[in-house]
C-alpha positions in Angstrom: -16.4 0.5 15.6 -15.4 1.1 19.1 -12.1 1.7 20.9 -11.6 -2.2 21.2 -12.0 -2.5 17.4 -9.6 0.2 16.8 -7.0 -1.3 19.2 -7.4 -4.6 17.4 -6.9 -3.0 14.0 -3.7 -1.2 15.4 -2.4 -4.6 16.8 -3.1 -6.3 13.4 -1.3 -3.5 11.3 1.8 -3.9 13.4 1.7 -7.6 13.1 -1.2 -9.6 11.4 0.3 -12.9 12.8 -0.3 -11.8 16.4 -2.1 -14.8 18.0 -5.7 -14.2 19.0 -4.7 -15.1 22.6 -2.1 -12.2 22.6 -4.7 -9.8 21.2 -7.4 -10.9 23.6 -5.0 -10.2 26.6 -4.2 -6.8 25.1 -7.9 -5.8 24.8 -9.3 -7.7 27.8 -11.7 -9.9 25.9 -11.8 -13.7 25.3 -10.2 -15.1 22.2 -13.6 -16.1 20.6 -14.8 -12.6 21.2 -11.7 -11.2 19.5 -12.2 -13.6 16.6 -15.8 -12.6 16.2 -14.6 -8.9 16.2 -12.0 -9.5 13.5 -14.6 -11.4 11.4 -17.0 -8.5 11.7 -14.2 -6.0 10.7 -13.3 -8.0 7.8 -16.8 -8.3 6.6 -17.5 -4.7 7.1 -14.6 -3.8 4.9 -12.3 -2.3 7.5 -9.8 -5.2 7.0 -9.3 -5.8 3.2 -6.5 -8.4 3.4 -3.2 -9.6 5.0 0.2 -9.6 3.5 3.8 -10.1 4.3 6.2 -7.0 3.9 9.3 -8.0 2.0 12.7 -6.3 1.7 13.0 -4.9 -1.9 16.7 -4.8 -1.5 16.8 -8.4 -0.4 14.8 -9.5 -3.2 17.2 -7.7 -5.7 15.2 -4.7 -6.3 17.7 -1.9 -5.9 15.9 0.9 -7.6 12.7 2.4 -6.1 11.2 5.3 -7.9 8.1 7.4 -8.2 6.9 8.3 -11.6 4.5 11.1 -12.4 2.5 10.5 -15.7 0.2 12.8 -17.6 -2.6 10.5 -18.9 -5.6 11.9 -20.7 -9.0 10.8 -19.6 -9.7 9.1 -23.0 -6.6 6.9 -22.4 -7.6 5.5 -19.1 -9.4 2.5 -20.5 -6.3 1.4 -22.1 -3.9 2.6 -19.4 -5.5 1.0 -16.3 -5.2 -2.7 -17.7 -1.7 -2.0 -18.9 -0.5 -0.6 -15.6 -2.1 -3.3 -13.6 -0.3 -5.9 -15.7 3.1 -4.7 -14.9 4.5 -6.6 -11.8 7.2 -3.9 -11.0 4.3 -1.3 -10.3 3.7 -1.4 -6.5 1.1 1.3 -6.5 -0.5 3.6 -9.1 -2.7 6.5 -7.8 -5.0 8.9 -9.9 -3.9 12.4 -8.4 -4.4 16.0 -8.8 -2.0 18.6 -10.2 0.0 18.7 -13.4 0.2 15.0 -13.7 -2.7 12.6 -13.5 -1.0 9.4 -12.1 1.6 8.8 -9.4 3.2 5.4 -9.9 5.4 3.7 -7.4 7.8 1.1 -8.9 10.7 -1.2 -8.0 13.3 -2.4 -10.5 16.6 -4.4 -10.4 18.5 -1.7 -12.5 18.2 1.7 -13.8 18.1 0.2 -17.3 14.9 -1.7 -16.5 13.5 1.6 -15.0 14.4 3.4 -18.1 12.7 0.8 -20.4 9.6 1.1 -18.4 9.4 4.8 -18.6 10.0 4.6 -22.4 6.9 2.3 -22.5 4.9 4.8 -20.5 5.7 7.7 -22.9 3.0 6.3 -25.2 0.5 7.6 -22.6 2.0 10.9 -21.8 4.8 13.0 -20.5 6.6 11.7 -17.2 8.7 13.0 -14.4 10.6 10.5 -12.4 12.1 10.6 -8.9 14.5 7.8 -7.7 14.3 7.1 -4.1 17.7 7.3 -2.2 16.5 6.3 1.1 13.1 5.8 3.1 13.1 7.2 6.5 9.7 6.1 7.1 8.6 2.6 5.7 5.0 1.8 4.7 3.0 1.7 7.8 -0.6 1.2 8.6 -3.3 4.0 9.0 -3.9 5.3 12.5 -7.0 3.3 13.9 -7.9 6.3 16.0 -11.1 8.6 16.2 -10.8 12.4 16.0 -7.1 12.4 16.1 -6.8 10.9 19.6 -6.2 7.2 20.7 -9.0 5.9 22.8 
C-alpha cells in the first residue's frame, strides 16, 4: 500500500460513488490504473464492501442507544446467532470491562427498546444509554500512515 492507495481509500470513504475518472484526476493516474488499484485493495481485504448511509430519523428510527451487556463466555454460542438475527442491532462488539458486549441499536420507540432489553436480560445484566445527539456521525478510518497524511 502506498500513498496513492491511501488517497484512493480516503476518496472512496468520503463517497464510494465517486467516478473513476474523478479519482484518477485526483491521484494523477489513468482510470484503468485506478480501477486496477481498487480491485487489488478489494482482493487484499482493505475494502470489504460498499454501502449507502441512511438517515435513521428519516426512516422512522427515533431512538438510538448503546447497550452494555454482561454475557458469560459459555453463553456466546447462543448469544451470537441471536444478536445477529435482530435487525435493529446496528453493531455488536465484544469489549473489555465490567460488561462484555457493547451493542448499538436503533428503534422506532422507547417501548420497542424496552422490549428488546427485556429479551437481552436472559443473557445477563444490562446498562443502556440513549443517544440525545450525534456531533460526529459515523465516518471512515484515516487511510494514513504513522499519523500523517502522505
